[in-house]
C-alpha positions in Angstrom: 50.4 -75.9 -122.8 50.4 -79.0 -125.3 49.4 -81.9 -123.6 48.9 -85.3 -125.1 45.3 -85.7 -124.0 44.7 -82.3 -126.2 45.9 -84.1 -129.2 43.4 -86.5 -130.0 45.5 -89.9 -129.0 43.9 -92.7 -129.8 45.6 -96.3 -130.2 43.9 -97.5 -133.2 45.0 -101.4 -133.4 43.1 -104.4 -134.7 45.8 -107.0 -133.3 43.3 -109.8 -132.6 43.2 -109.8 -128.4 45.0 -112.4 -126.3 44.8 -114.1 -122.9 47.0 -111.4 -121.5 44.2 -108.4 -122.5 42.4 -108.2 -119.5 38.9 -106.8 -118.7 39.3 -103.2 -117.1 36.5 -103.7 -114.4 36.9 -107.5 -113.6 40.2 -108.8 -114.6 38.9 -111.9 -117.0 40.1 -112.3 -120.8 39.3 -109.1 -122.5 37.1 -109.6 -125.8 35.9 -106.1 -126.9 38.5 -103.5 -127.2 36.6 -99.9 -127.1 39.1 -97.2 -128.5 38.3 -93.7 -127.3 39.3 -90.4 -128.2 41.9 -90.2 -124.9 42.8 -94.6 -125.4 41.3 -97.3 -125.0 39.2 -99.6 -122.7 39.3 -103.5 -122.9 36.2 -105.3 -121.4 34.9 -109.0 -121.1 32.0 -110.0 -123.3 29.7 -109.6 -120.0 31.4 -106.0 -119.2 30.8 -105.2 -122.9 28.0 -105.7 -123.0 26.3 -103.7 -119.5 28.7 -100.5 -120.6 27.8 -100.2 -124.5 25.2 -98.0 -123.5 27.9 -95.5 -122.0 30.9 -95.7 -125.0 28.5 -96.2 -127.9 28.5 -92.4 -128.6 31.5 -91.7 -127.9 34.0 -94.6 -129.0 35.6 -94.1 -131.9 36.4 -98.0 -132.9 34.8 -101.1 -131.0 36.6 -104.3 -131.7 34.2 -106.9 -130.7 35.7 -110.9 -130.4 33.0 -112.2 -128.3 32.4 -114.7 -131.0 35.4 -116.0 -130.3 33.5 -117.2 -126.7 31.6 -120.1 -128.7 34.9 -121.1 -130.4 36.9 -121.3 -127.4 34.9 -122.2 -124.8 31.8 -123.8 -126.6 27.9 -124.2 -125.0 27.1 -125.0 -122.1 
């Protein structure tokens, strides 16, 4: 049986994340895309840091745009 999950599917993209891209954990704007062998996860900066130990060893690509947070929202 040939299942799509067995084919090493990735969604490798380097397009900039937009306001329409939302964190899979809380729904906030996503600034990190984690590409896994079976798909991708989007995270806000907080959840990207919180879950980094879990995805670090399995991610095939991490697109980190958290530097945009300071540029877009400034320092508190």
